C-alpha distance (Angstrom), angle and dihedral (degrees) to the residues before:
residue distance angle dihedral
M1 . . .
K2 3.85 . .
Q3 3.79 91.0 .
R4 3.87 90.0 53.1
E5 3.77 91.3 49.1
D6 3.80 90.7 50.2
I7 3.87 88.8 51.6
I8 3.80 91.1 48.8
S9 3.83 90.8 48.7
A10 3.72 92.6 47.7
K11 3.87 89.9 51.6
Q12 3.79 90.5 50.1
V13 3.86 90.8 51.3
R14 3.83 89.7 51.0
I15 3.76 91.7 47.0
K16 3.86 91.5 50.3
T17 3.73 90.1 47.8
L18 3.76 93.3 50.5
K19 3.79 90.1 48.0
G20 3.73 90.1 49.8
L21 3.80 92.2 50.8
L22 3.77 91.0 45.9
F23 3.83 92.9 51.3
A24 3.83 89.3 45.5
G25 3.80 91.2 50.4
L26 3.80 91.0 48.7
F27 3.80 91.8 47.6
I28 3.78 92.2 49.9
A29 3.86 90.2 45.8
A30 3.84 90.2 50.5
C31 3.82 92.1 48.4
Y32 3.82 90.9 47.5
G33 3.82 90.8 47.0
G34 3.79 92.0 47.1
W35 3.83 90.4 48.8
Q36 3.74 91.6 49.6
W37 3.75 91.3 47.9
L38 3.83 91.4 50.8
K39 3.73 91.2 44.5
E40 3.80 93.6 52.2
A41 3.80 95.9 40.2
P42 3.87 115.5 116.1
K43 3.81 116.0 -94.8
E44 3.73 128.2 -114.6
Q45 3.80 117.4 -167.8
G46 3.75 94.9 -19.1
A47 3.86 97.9 -45.3
Q48 3.85 134.2 81.7
K49 3.83 107.8 -90.6
P50 3.87 96.5 -114.1
Y51 3.81 89.1 52.0
R52 3.82 92.2 46.4
A53 3.82 89.4 49.3
A54 3.80 90.4 53.5
L55 3.91 89.4 48.2
K56 3.80 90.1 52.0
I57 3.81 93.3 51.7
N58 3.92 89.5 49.3
E59 3.90 89.7 48.9
A60 3.82 91.1 48.9
I61 3.84 90.9 52.0
F62 3.81 100.2 42.3
S63 3.76 96.8 40.4
K64 3.80 86.5 65.5
T65 3.82 92.9 55.5
L66 3.83 95.2 62.7
D67 3.70 109.9 115.6
D68 3.91 125.0 -175.4
G69 3.86 89.3 -140.6
Q70 3.85 91.5 53.0
L71 3.85 102.3 93.0
A72 3.74 130.1 -172.4
K73 3.76 113.4 -109.4
T74 3.77 111.7 -95.7
Y75 3.87 130.0 -154.1
P76 3.83 141.2 -157.7
V77 3.80 119.7 -91.4
S78 3.77 90.3 -107.9
K79 3.89 90.1 67.2
A80 3.82 94.5 54.8
A81 3.81 119.4 107.9
K82 3.76 113.5 -106.6
K83 3.85 90.6 -151.4
V84 3.80 108.7 44.4
R85 3.75 116.4 -150.1
V86 3.81 118.2 -123.3
N87 3.80 115.6 -131.6
G88 3.72 99.9 -157.2
L89 3.73 138.8 -35.4
I90 3.87 103.0 -134.4
G91 3.79 108.5 141.7
L92 3.78 93.4 13.7
R93 3.80 103.6 84.0
Q94 3.78 94.1 95.5
D95 3.83 122.1 78.2
I96 3.88 117.0 -98.7
D97 3.77 111.6 -91.9
S98 3.82 109.8 -120.3
N99 3.82 88.7 -144.0
W100 3.84 90.6 54.5
R101 3.81 115.5 153.2
L102 3.68 132.4 173.0
E103 3.77 106.0 -115.5
I104 3.83 113.9 -152.8
I105 3.82 109.7 -172.7
R106 3.72 102.3 -154.9
Q107 3.76 91.3 177.6
E108 3.80 138.3 -29.6
G109 3.84 107.2 -54.3
D110 3.85 93.2 9.8
T111 3.85 112.5 91.8
L112 3.76 124.0 163.9
R113 3.85 114.3 -151.5
L114 3.78 116.9 -160.7
S115 3.78 128.0 -173.0
M116 3.82 124.1 -150.9
D117 3.80 88.0 -101.5
D118 3.86 89.1 58.0
I119 3.81 91.6 49.6
R120 3.83 93.8 47.9
L121 3.78 90.1 57.0
L122 3.81 87.3 73.6
P123 3.81 121.0 84.7
K124 3.84 112.1 -77.9
T125 3.81 118.8 -124.7
E126 3.78 133.0 -179.0
I127 3.76 134.7 -153.0
I128 3.81 133.5 -172.0
F129 3.81 111.1 -169.1
D130 3.84 143.9 142.7
F131 3.77 105.0 -83.7
K132 3.86 106.2 -150.3
C133 3.79 122.1 -156.4
I134 3.80 119.5 -155.6
E135 3.81 87.6 -129.0
G136 3.78 88.8 72.0
W137 3.82 106.3 -97.5
S138 3.75 129.6 107.3
Q139 3.81 136.4 -171.7
V140 3.83 133.1 -173.8
S141 3.81 105.3 -118.9
Y142 3.83 136.9 179.4
W143 3.77 122.3 -133.1
G144 3.80 136.3 173.6
G145 3.80 131.5 -162.9
V146 3.80 141.5 94.2
K147 3.73 130.7 -48.1
F148 3.81 112.8 -105.0
S149 3.79 88.7 -136.9
D150 3.83 88.6 58.2
L151 3.82 90.9 53.5
V152 3.77 88.9 50.8
K153 3.81 90.9 52.1
R154 3.85 95.2 44.0
Y155 3.80 95.8 49.6
G156 3.83 99.9 35.6
L157 3.85 99.3 -112.0
D158 3.81 96.1 149.8
A159 3.81 93.3 114.1
Q160 3.77 90.0 52.0
M161 3.85 91.2 50.8
R162 3.80 90.0 55.3
L163 3.83 84.2 68.7
S164 3.75 119.1 84.7
Y165 3.84 104.9 -114.9
T166 3.75 147.3 26.8
G167 3.82 119.4 -147.9
L168 3.82 119.7 -155.6
E169 3.73 130.3 -174.5
T170 3.83 141.2 175.1
P171 3.87 117.5 -104.9
N172 3.80 90.6 -101.1
K173 3.83 90.8 45.2
Q174 3.83 90.6 -129.9
Y175 3.88 90.7 124.8
Y176 3.78 124.9 36.8
V177 3.75 138.1 162.1
G178 3.85 137.1 -168.7
I179 3.83 117.4 -145.0
D180 3.84 131.3 -175.5
N181 3.79 110.7 -111.2
K182 3.76 93.3 -128.1
S183 3.82 86.7 66.3
M184 3.80 92.9 41.5
M185 3.85 88.0 56.7
H186 3.77 94.2 46.5
P187 3.91 107.8 127.8
Q188 3.86 90.2 -119.0
T189 3.77 97.6 52.5
I190 3.83 110.5 107.8
L191 3.78 141.6 175.6
A192 3.86 97.5 -129.6
Y193 3.76 125.6 -152.7
E194 3.80 97.5 162.8
M195 3.80 135.5 58.4
N196 3.78 123.9 -170.2
G197 3.87 88.6 -5.8
S198 3.78 94.5 -57.6
A199 3.83 136.6 91.6
L200 3.84 112.5 -67.5
P201 3.78 110.4 -96.8
P202 3.83 117.5 -123.4
R203 3.86 91.5 -114.0
N204 3.83 90.6 54.2
G205 3.81 94.6 51.3
A206 3.84 110.7 -77.8
P207 2.98 132.9 -147.1
L208 3.81 94.5 19.9
R209 3.75 135.0 -8.8
L210 3.82 140.5 171.8
I211 3.78 120.3 -105.0
I212 3.82 110.9 -172.2
P213 3.79 112.1 167.0
V214 3.77 93.8 -168.1
K215 3.85 92.3 65.7
Y216 3.85 135.4 58.3
G217 3.84 117.8 -100.4
V218 3.68 96.3 -93.0
K219 3.76 90.0 72.7
H220 3.93 93.2 51.8
L221 3.80 94.2 95.6
K222 3.81 112.9 -154.0
R223 3.81 123.4 -145.2
I224 3.79 97.7 12.4
G225 3.80 112.4 -145.8
R226 3.75 104.4 166.2
M227 3.80 137.6 16.3
Y228 3.79 126.3 -170.6
F229 3.75 139.9 165.5
S230 3.78 135.4 -124.1
N231 3.81 146.0 162.7
T232 3.82 90.3 -136.1
P233 3.80 124.0 61.4
P234 3.81 110.8 -86.9
P235 3.77 120.2 -133.4
D236 3.80 114.6 -75.0
Y237 3.80 123.5 -162.7
W238 3.71 99.4 -142.7
H239 3.80 96.1 35.5
E240 3.70 86.3 60.1
R241 3.81 88.3 56.6
G242 3.76 96.2 53.1
Y243 3.86 104.7 -82.1
D244 3.77 131.2 127.4
Y245 3.79 114.3 -83.0
F246 3.84 97.6 -148.0
C247 3.81 95.8 46.5
G248 3.77 90.9 -176.3
L249 3.84 127.5 167.6
């Protein structure tokens, strides 16, 4: 009797093992099939359509959570990095034009051109925060410039801010971003012309760059050349290459 029970028990173990192997094989096959399906799916704005659809859902959810009263954590100057890391040089490989102006296209045929002297007439503000790169690193850094909201007020851009987006691009148009205007008007968003209390170095975006602590670093456009406004999402360099458009923190 015991021998028979042992035989039955051994058979049950083998059956369970075979079932386990079968389910494991089916799971692996399903994963591989799903991966192949995703890999071969048509692309939309640099990403496979299913992945892009998931990104759009995330953007729709997280864009609703942005609150003007929700500020990025700030730090004392002593915590700021002395050597600030550069997160990309796209659009910066040409020399700075001595005739540089910030071009603000209010509407077709109406462009405001501001020199650095014009911008420095606005109240100066500083921020020390943890700059986060989408590649996974972060660094506490110290910036000085003017609040974007002060620029809007000074130059009468309220009508433009009632639109949904601001587009920004480097003078050579090699790098460009689109940002929702709620984030642009966040109280910590600045147009920076200083880093660590000194003039902004060329590699870090001289003469003027965007610092927007509610976004990942890919949105902090360096060496701003032009700015324009739209109700539809402006072109965005990394979004076209498969990244999230909102890029919020």
